[in-house]
OpenMM code with the backbone's topology and positions (N, CA, C; nanometers):
from openmm import Vec3, app, unit

residues = "UNK UNK UNK UNK UNK UNK UNK UNK UNK UNK UNK UNK UNK UNK UNK UNK UNK UNK UNK UNK UNK UNK UNK UNK UNK UNK UNK UNK UNK UNK UNK UNK UNK UNK UNK UNK UNK UNK UNK UNK UNK UNK UNK UNK UNK UNK UNK UNK UNK UNK UNK UNK UNK UNK UNK UNK UNK UNK UNK UNK UNK UNK UNK UNK UNK UNK UNK UNK UNK UNK UNK UNK UNK UNK UNK UNK UNK UNK UNK UNK UNK UNK UNK UNK UNK UNK UNK UNK UNK UNK UNK UNK UNK UNK UNK UNK UNK UNK UNK UNK UNK UNK UNK UNK UNK UNK UNK UNK UNK UNK UNK UNK UNK UNK UNK UNK UNK UNK UNK UNK UNK UNK UNK UNK".split()
positions = [
    Vec3(0.0945, -0.1293, 0.0364),
    Vec3(0.0036, 0.0251, 0.0132),
    Vec3(0.0986, 0.0932, 0.0390),
    Vec3(0.0131, 0.2341, -0.0845),
    Vec3(0.1046, 0.3681, -0.0150),
    Vec3(-0.0003, 0.4799, -0.0971),
    Vec3(0.0697, 0.5886, 0.0069),
    Vec3(-0.0173, 0.7122, 0.0583),
    Vec3(0.0567, 0.7986, 0.0182),
    Vec3(-0.0068, 0.9244, -0.0449),
    Vec3(0.0791, 1.0578, -0.1465),
    Vec3(0.1045, 1.0878, 0.0047),
    Vec3(0.2089, 1.1636, 0.0052),
    Vec3(0.2784, 1.2354, 0.0743),
    Vec3(0.2602, 1.3450, 0.0499),
    Vec3(0.2827, 1.4274, 0.1391),
    Vec3(0.2494, 1.6026, 0.1297),
    Vec3(0.3411, 1.7225, 0.1769),
    Vec3(0.3572, 1.7944, 0.0680),
    Vec3(0.4436, 1.9086, 0.2049),
    Vec3(0.3941, 2.0167, 0.2519),
    Vec3(0.4095, 1.9452, 0.3852),
    Vec3(0.3207, 2.0323, 0.4699),
    Vec3(0.3733, 1.9897, 0.6503),
    Vec3(0.3918, 2.0782, 0.7011),
    Vec3(0.4164, 2.0536, 0.8027),
    Vec3(0.2479, 1.9640, 0.8986),
    Vec3(0.1833, 2.0336, 0.8464),
    Vec3(0.0529, 1.9875, 0.9541),
    Vec3(-0.0509, 2.0438, 0.8196),
    Vec3(-0.2420, 1.9581, 0.8764),
    Vec3(-0.3641, 2.0593, 0.8173),
    Vec3(-0.3856, 2.1210, 0.8838),
    Vec3(-0.4477, 2.1696, 0.8450),
    Vec3(-0.5311, 2.3071, 0.9678),
    Vec3(-0.6193, 2.2623, 1.0295),
    Vec3(-0.6400, 2.2359, 1.1579),
    Vec3(-0.7848, 2.2200, 1.2366),
    Vec3(-0.9086, 2.2909, 1.1221),
    Vec3(-0.9920, 2.1868, 1.1492),
    Vec3(-1.1826, 2.2572, 1.0548),
    Vec3(-1.1625, 2.2571, 0.9159),
    Vec3(-1.0038, 2.1740, 0.8553),
    Vec3(-1.0041, 2.2148, 0.7461),
    Vec3(-1.0347, 2.0911, 0.6208),
    Vec3(-0.9569, 2.0722, 0.4945),
    Vec3(-1.0079, 1.9977, 0.4104),
    Vec3(-0.8924, 1.9408, 0.3446),
    Vec3(-0.8738, 1.8304, 0.3717),
    Vec3(-0.7931, 1.7885, 0.3115),
    Vec3(-0.8198, 1.5799, 0.2211),
    Vec3(-0.7370, 1.5504, 0.1209),
    Vec3(-0.7929, 1.4286, 0.0331),
    Vec3(-0.7226, 1.3744, 0.0612),
    Vec3(-0.6916, 1.2915, 0.1690),
    Vec3(-0.5368, 1.1408, 0.1545),
    Vec3(-0.5659, 0.9768, 0.0651),
    Vec3(-0.4562, 0.9625, -0.0789),
    Vec3(-0.4870, 0.9317, -0.1463),
    Vec3(-0.3462, 0.8236, -0.1497),
    Vec3(-0.4722, 0.7419, -0.1642),
    Vec3(-0.4601, 0.5911, -0.0938),
    Vec3(-0.3848, 0.4900, -0.2337),
    Vec3(-0.2830, 0.3597, -0.2448),
    Vec3(-0.2919, 0.3022, -0.3925),
    Vec3(-0.2444, 0.1549, -0.2962),
    Vec3(-0.3402, 0.0889, -0.3709),
    Vec3(-0.3076, -0.0341, -0.3225),
    Vec3(-0.2301, -0.1216, -0.4172),
    Vec3(-0.1310, -0.2064, -0.3848),
    Vec3(-0.0949, -0.3144, -0.3903),
    Vec3(-0.0029, -0.4807, -0.3635),
    Vec3(-0.0429, -0.5273, -0.4653),
    Vec3(0.0498, -0.7071, -0.4281),
    Vec3(0.1571, -0.7202, -0.3488),
    Vec3(0.2341, -0.8480, -0.2817),
    Vec3(0.3092, -0.8600, -0.2604),
    Vec3(0.4108, -0.8430, -0.3955),
    Vec3(0.3880, -0.8426, -0.5290),
    Vec3(0.5196, -0.8278, -0.6219),
    Vec3(0.5009, -0.6522, -0.6901),
    Vec3(0.4495, -0.5628, -0.5891),
    Vec3(0.4338, -0.4721, -0.6293),
    Vec3(0.3428, -0.3896, -0.7571),
    Vec3(0.2318, -0.4957, -0.7627),
    Vec3(0.1524, -0.4713, -0.8616),
    Vec3(0.0325, -0.3964, -0.8328),
    Vec3(-0.0420, -0.3054, -0.8559),
    Vec3(-0.1625, -0.3155, -0.8488),
    Vec3(-0.2559, -0.3473, -0.7996),
    Vec3(-0.3209, -0.3736, -0.7153),
    Vec3(-0.5108, -0.4664, -0.6783),
    Vec3(-0.5247, -0.3858, -0.6362),
    Vec3(-0.6504, -0.4212, -0.6642),
    Vec3(-0.7658, -0.3729, -0.6632),
    Vec3(-0.8599, -0.4711, -0.4884),
    Vec3(-0.8124, -0.3735, -0.3874),
    Vec3(-0.8856, -0.4707, -0.2582),
    Vec3(-1.0248, -0.5235, -0.3004),
    Vec3(-1.0782, -0.6469, -0.2007),
    Vec3(-1.2179, -0.6458, -0.2009),
    Vec3(-1.3035, -0.5510, -0.1635),
    Vec3(-1.2196, -0.5376, -0.0436),
    Vec3(-1.2910, -0.4447, 0.0801),
    Vec3(-1.2067, -0.3962, 0.1235),
    Vec3(-1.2740, -0.2170, 0.1744),
    Vec3(-1.1844, -0.1351, 0.2368),
    Vec3(-1.2288, -0.0521, 0.3300),
    Vec3(-1.1736, -0.0430, 0.4142),
    Vec3(-1.2623, -0.0070, 0.5734),
    Vec3(-1.1415, 0.1134, 0.6463),
    Vec3(-1.1614, 0.2149, 0.6608),
    Vec3(-1.0932, 0.2874, 0.7575),
    Vec3(-1.1106, 0.3774, 0.9011),
    Vec3(-1.0769, 0.4100, 1.0286),
    Vec3(-1.0798, 0.4300, 1.0823),
    Vec3(-1.0138, 0.5642, 1.1345),
    Vec3(-1.0738, 0.6583, 1.2123),
    Vec3(-0.9832, 0.7447, 1.2057),
    Vec3(-0.9738, 0.7640, 1.3847),
    Vec3(-0.8359, 0.7796, 1.4612),
    Vec3(-0.8253, 0.8164, 1.5690),
    Vec3(-0.7161, 0.8774, 1.6175),
    Vec3(-0.7112, 0.9751, 1.7325),
    Vec3(-0.6233, 1.0644, 1.7714),
    Vec3(-0.4479, 0.9296, 1.8390),
    Vec3(-0.3588, 1.0067, 1.8120),
    Vec3(-0.2178, 0.8798, 1.8632),
    Vec3(-0.2029, 0.9370, 2.0297),
    Vec3(-0.2312, 0.8063, 2.1319),
    Vec3(-0.1937, 0.8535, 2.2393),
    Vec3(-0.1185, 0.8639, 2.3017),
    Vec3(-0.0964, 0.9556, 2.3835),
    Vec3(0.0904, 0.9530, 2.4186),
    Vec3(0.1484, 0.8692, 2.5411),
    Vec3(0.0446, 0.7082, 2.5320),
    Vec3(0.1137, 0.6045, 2.5743),
    Vec3(0.0647, 0.5347, 2.5275),
    Vec3(0.0924, 0.3540, 2.4412),
    Vec3(0.0778, 0.2488, 2.4215),
    Vec3(-0.0049, 0.1957, 2.5269),
    Vec3(-0.0620, 0.2554, 2.6317),
    Vec3(-0.1168, 0.1878, 2.7390),
    Vec3(-0.2544, 0.2409, 2.7219),
    Vec3(-0.2605, 0.3149, 2.6552),
    Vec3(-0.3838, 0.3825, 2.6491),
    Vec3(-0.4707, 0.3408, 2.4965),
    Vec3(-0.5906, 0.3729, 2.5549),
    Vec3(-0.6988, 0.3433, 2.3914),
    Vec3(-0.6746, 0.4607, 2.3562),
    Vec3(-0.6975, 0.4435, 2.1503),
    Vec3(-0.6955, 0.5755, 2.0585),
    Vec3(-0.8137, 0.6048, 2.1026),
    Vec3(-0.8752, 0.6673, 2.0662),
    Vec3(-0.9954, 0.7621, 2.0694),
    Vec3(-1.0485, 0.8186, 1.9734),
    Vec3(-1.1571, 0.7352, 1.9308),
    Vec3(-1.2632, 0.7282, 1.7272),
    Vec3(-1.2376, 0.9314, 1.7328),
    Vec3(-1.2272, 0.9474, 1.6207),
    Vec3(-1.2464, 1.0715, 1.5688),
    Vec3(-1.3841, 1.1703, 1.5196),
    Vec3(-1.4490, 1.1655, 1.5425),
    Vec3(-1.5918, 1.1994, 1.5022),
    Vec3(-1.6765, 1.1052, 1.4234),
    Vec3(-1.6302, 0.9737, 1.5083),
    Vec3(-1.7122, 0.8566, 1.4653),
    Vec3(-1.6739, 0.8391, 1.3574),
    Vec3(-1.5849, 0.8495, 1.2870),
    Vec3(-1.5097, 0.7428, 1.1682),
    Vec3(-1.4772, 0.6182, 1.1905),
    Vec3(-1.5285, 0.5459, 1.2458),
    Vec3(-1.4764, 0.4561, 1.2779),
    Vec3(-1.5580, 0.2740, 1.2040),
    Vec3(-1.4221, 0.1933, 1.0902),
    Vec3(-1.5258, 0.1392, 0.9940),
    Vec3(-1.5441, 0.1480, 0.8876),
    Vec3(-1.4679, 0.2428, 0.8349),
    Vec3(-1.5596, 0.3561, 0.7170),
    Vec3(-1.5514, 0.3006, 0.5993),
    Vec3(-1.6690, 0.2520, 0.5125),
    Vec3(-1.6053, 0.1833, 0.4344),
    Vec3(-1.5982, 0.2209, 0.3213),
    Vec3(-1.5326, 0.2014, 0.1917),
    Vec3(-1.4671, 0.2656, 0.0812),
    Vec3(-1.5335, 0.1814, -0.0343),
    Vec3(-1.5275, 0.2167, -0.1446),
    Vec3(-1.5908, 0.1908, -0.2290),
    Vec3(-1.4229, 0.1011, -0.3510),
    Vec3(-1.4068, -0.0081, -0.3165),
    Vec3(-1.2930, -0.0578, -0.3519),
    Vec3(-1.2126, 0.0020, -0.4861),
    Vec3(-1.1059, -0.0140, -0.5004),
    Vec3(-1.0627, 0.0682, -0.6386),
    Vec3(-0.8770, 0.0835, -0.6058),
    Vec3(-0.8428, 0.0711, -0.7073),
    Vec3(-0.6430, 0.0254, -0.6562),
    Vec3(-0.5954, 0.1715, -0.6067),
    Vec3(-0.7016, 0.2858, -0.6260),
    Vec3(-0.5950, 0.3795, -0.5711),
    Vec3(-0.7809, 0.4542, -0.5697),
    Vec3(-0.7472, 0.5086, -0.3608),
    Vec3(-0.8934, 0.5680, -0.3556),
    Vec3(-0.8717, 0.6881, -0.2179),
    Vec3(-0.9490, 0.7802, -0.2454),
    Vec3(-0.8819, 0.8657, -0.1721),
    Vec3(-0.9880, 0.9050, -0.0767),
    Vec3(-0.9363, 0.8949, 0.0894),
    Vec3(-1.0003, 0.9850, 0.1835),
    Vec3(-1.0300, 1.1072, 0.2464),
    Vec3(-1.1137, 1.0840, 0.1901),
    Vec3(-1.1641, 1.2925, 0.2297),
    Vec3(-1.1610, 1.3760, 0.3979),
    Vec3(-1.0790, 1.3831, 0.4156),
    Vec3(-1.0854, 1.4740, 0.5993),
    Vec3(-1.1371, 1.6169, 0.5655),
    Vec3(-1.2589, 1.6511, 0.6475),
    Vec3(-1.2964, 1.7316, 0.6223),
    Vec3(-1.3647, 1.7978, 0.7496),
    Vec3(-1.3252, 1.9350, 0.8576),
    Vec3(-1.4734, 2.0128, 0.9569),
    Vec3(-1.4330, 1.9399, 1.0529),
    Vec3(-1.5160, 1.8589, 1.1511),
    Vec3(-1.4487, 1.7831, 1.2685),
    Vec3(-1.3525, 1.6246, 1.2605),
    Vec3(-1.3434, 1.5948, 1.1278),
    Vec3(-1.2550, 1.4850, 1.1017),
    Vec3(-1.1257, 1.5680, 1.1272),
    Vec3(-1.0566, 1.7034, 1.1738),
    Vec3(-0.9672, 1.7180, 1.1444),
    Vec3(-0.9451, 1.8471, 1.3456),
    Vec3(-1.0865, 1.7917, 1.3829),
    Vec3(-1.1293, 1.8569, 1.4979),
    Vec3(-1.0234, 1.8377, 1.6075),
    Vec3(-1.0315, 1.9876, 1.6683),
    Vec3(-0.9274, 1.9008, 1.7963),
    Vec3(-0.9924, 1.8107, 1.9274),
    Vec3(-0.9408, 1.7170, 2.0069),
    Vec3(-1.0244, 1.6967, 2.1136),
    Vec3(-1.0151, 1.7861, 2.2664),
    Vec3(-1.0914, 1.7889, 2.3439),
    Vec3(-1.0981, 1.9097, 2.4524),
    Vec3(-0.9867, 1.8691, 2.5249),
    Vec3(-0.9079, 1.8222, 2.5394),
    Vec3(-0.8001, 1.7202, 2.5938),
    Vec3(-0.6711, 1.7944, 2.5137),
    Vec3(-0.7215, 1.8441, 2.3927),
    Vec3(-0.5772, 1.8985, 2.2908),
    Vec3(-0.5962, 2.0419, 2.2902),
    Vec3(-0.6636, 2.1004, 2.3414),
    Vec3(-0.7069, 2.2812, 2.3329),
    Vec3(-0.5453, 2.3309, 2.3673),
    Vec3(-0.4666, 2.2905, 2.4278),
    Vec3(-0.3849, 2.3435, 2.4946),
    Vec3(-0.2567, 2.2767, 2.4138),
    Vec3(-0.2758, 2.2680, 2.2831),
    Vec3(-0.1472, 2.1404, 2.1962),
    Vec3(-0.1432, 2.2443, 2.0765),
    Vec3(-0.0127, 2.2896, 1.9952),
    Vec3(-0.0243, 2.3365, 1.9034),
    Vec3(-0.0298, 2.3021, 1.7693),
    Vec3(-0.0335, 2.1661, 1.8298),
    Vec3(-0.0107, 2.0563, 1.6990),
    Vec3(-0.0322, 1.8650, 1.7463),
    Vec3(-0.1294, 1.7964, 1.7140),
    Vec3(-0.1772, 1.6757, 1.7558),
    Vec3(-0.2001, 1.5850, 1.6461),
    Vec3(-0.1345, 1.4960, 1.6756),
    Vec3(-0.1566, 1.3493, 1.5892),
    Vec3(-0.2208, 1.2398, 1.5628),
    Vec3(-0.2775, 1.2113, 1.4309),
    Vec3(-0.3879, 1.1595, 1.4167),
    Vec3(-0.3041, 1.0155, 1.3286),
    Vec3(-0.4242, 0.9434, 1.3058),
    Vec3(-0.3412, 0.7929, 1.3129),
    Vec3(-0.5137, 0.7540, 1.2123),
    Vec3(-0.4612, 0.7364, 1.0973),
    Vec3(-0.5855, 0.7158, 0.9730),
    Vec3(-0.5343, 0.5755, 0.9535),
    Vec3(-0.6081, 0.4408, 1.0219),
    Vec3(-0.5723, 0.2882, 1.0599),
    Vec3(-0.6857, 0.2921, 0.8943),
    Vec3(-0.6793, 0.1528, 0.8015),
    Vec3(-0.6840, 0.1045, 0.6784),
    Vec3(-0.6676, -0.0458, 0.7106),
    Vec3(-0.7677, -0.1286, 0.7182),
    Vec3(-0.7665, -0.2897, 0.7465),
    Vec3(-0.8670, -0.2813, 0.5358),
    Vec3(-0.8232, -0.4112, 0.4845),
    Vec3(-0.8425, -0.4190, 0.3774),
    Vec3(-0.8094, -0.5617, 0.3568),
    Vec3(-0.9154, -0.6809, 0.2049),
    Vec3(-0.8851, -0.7927, 0.2448),
    Vec3(-0.8552, -0.7318, 0.0064),
    Vec3(-0.7981, -0.8409, 0.0204),
    Vec3(-0.7503, -0.8738, -0.1285),
    Vec3(-0.7277, -0.9513, -0.1973),
    Vec3(-0.6691, -1.0115, -0.2987),
    Vec3(-0.7126, -1.1309, -0.3611),
    Vec3(-0.5665, -1.1502, -0.4697),
    Vec3(-0.4463, -1.1977, -0.4795),
    Vec3(-0.3158, -1.2167, -0.5182),
    Vec3(-0.3034, -1.3578, -0.5540),
    Vec3(-0.1925, -1.4033, -0.5912),
    Vec3(-0.1105, -1.5297, -0.6322),
    Vec3(-0.1184, -1.5966, -0.4993),
    Vec3(-0.1160, -1.5256, -0.3754),
    Vec3(-0.1015, -1.5681, -0.1980),
    Vec3(-0.2150, -1.6779, -0.2045),
    Vec3(-0.3362, -1.5991, -0.2883),
    Vec3(-0.4621, -1.6306, -0.2154),
    Vec3(-0.6251, -1.5415, -0.2701),
    Vec3(-0.6777, -1.6335, -0.1376),
    Vec3(-0.7872, -1.4390, -0.1889),
    Vec3(-0.8508, -1.4641, -0.0728),
    Vec3(-0.8873, -1.3249, 0.0112),
    Vec3(-0.9426, -1.3137, 0.1054),
    Vec3(-0.7980, -1.3175, 0.1916),
    Vec3(-0.7169, -1.1996, 0.1658),
    Vec3(-0.5718, -1.2117, 0.2140),
    Vec3(-0.6001, -1.0487, 0.3077),
    Vec3(-0.5603, -1.0731, 0.4324),
    Vec3(-0.5562, -0.9011, 0.4708),
    Vec3(-0.5060, -0.8695, 0.4587),
    Vec3(-0.5105, -0.6933, 0.4756),
    Vec3(-0.4103, -0.6047, 0.4841),
    Vec3(-0.4729, -0.5518, 0.5411),
    Vec3(-0.3646, -0.4258, 0.6482),
    Vec3(-0.3852, -0.3633, 0.7339),
    Vec3(-0.2806, -0.2414, 0.7230),
    Vec3(-0.2316, -0.0787, 0.7516),
    Vec3(-0.1754, 0.0165, 0.7001),
    Vec3(-0.2622, 0.1202, 0.7673),
    Vec3(-0.0972, 0.2409, 0.8551),
    Vec3(-0.1115, 0.3576, 0.9061),
    Vec3(-0.1233, 0.4011, 0.8223),
    Vec3(-0.1406, 0.5656, 0.8346),
    Vec3(-0.1080, 0.7091, 0.7650),
    Vec3(-0.0899, 0.7683, 0.9143),
    Vec3(-0.0336, 0.8513, 0.9600),
    Vec3(-0.0196, 0.9262, 1.0599),
    Vec3(0.0316, 1.0631, 1.0696),
    Vec3(-0.0150, 1.1480, 1.1022),
    Vec3(-0.0226, 1.2841, 0.9836),
    Vec3(-0.0647, 1.3808, 1.1300),
    Vec3(-0.0420, 1.5016, 1.1188),
    Vec3(-0.0780, 1.5895, 1.2148),
    Vec3(-0.1547, 1.6969, 1.1690),
    Vec3(-0.2795, 1.7844, 1.3116),
    Vec3(-0.3504, 1.8488, 1.2751),
    Vec3(-0.2651, 1.9994, 1.3510),
    Vec3(-0.2941, 2.1009, 1.3028),
    Vec3(-0.2556, 2.2105, 1.3865),
    Vec3(-0.3613, 2.2837, 1.4057),
    Vec3(-0.3439, 2.3436, 1.5673),
    Vec3(-0.4463, 2.4505, 1.6486),
    Vec3(-0.4206, 2.5710, 1.5818),
    Vec3(-0.5308, 2.6031, 1.4633),
    Vec3(-0.5270, 2.6866, 1.4640),
    Vec3(-0.5567, 2.8381, 1.5561),
    Vec3(-0.6479, 2.8347, 1.6622),
    Vec3(-0.6387, 2.9327, 1.7237),
    Vec3(-0.5705, 2.9170, 1.8372),
    Vec3(-0.4407, 2.8122, 1.8820),
    Vec3(-0.3331, 2.8428, 1.9231),
    Vec3(-0.2460, 2.8841, 1.8480),
    Vec3(-0.1797, 2.8568, 1.7499),
    Vec3(-0.0967, 2.9281, 1.6611),
    Vec3(-0.0733, 3.0494, 1.5580),
    Vec3(-0.2083, 3.1040, 1.6410),
    Vec3(-0.3070, 3.2658, 1.5691),
    Vec3(-0.2811, 3.3528, 1.6703),
] * unit.nanometer
topology = app.Topology()
chain = topology.addChain("A")
for resn in residues:
    res = topology.addResidue(resn, chain)
    for name in ("N", "CA", "C"):
        topology.addAtom(name, app.Element.getBySymbol(name[0]), res)
């Protein structure tokens, strides 16, 4: 799986961003998954903490294609009440998918994209 990288330090709070994701098999060939879901969470301060789902974005289905764009906007890029004193916060876009390749069918795939949201009030 490949995620398009961006030439920005952080996405603005409450803004809009499209994150492009391309799927490949074990040989690097483009593949269209059989199913795709994504979940958006915060990045906990400790591995013992459970991530908080942002804006009810849990197990969101995506129409499968070899390249998909996940659009995050408004409350998807908002801060939690515990983060209001932070100038930047990290978010995790987690993907789960199944695909078919020479290894078989219904193969599970998982990936994460970590990005930063800028607190616009804090930084102005």
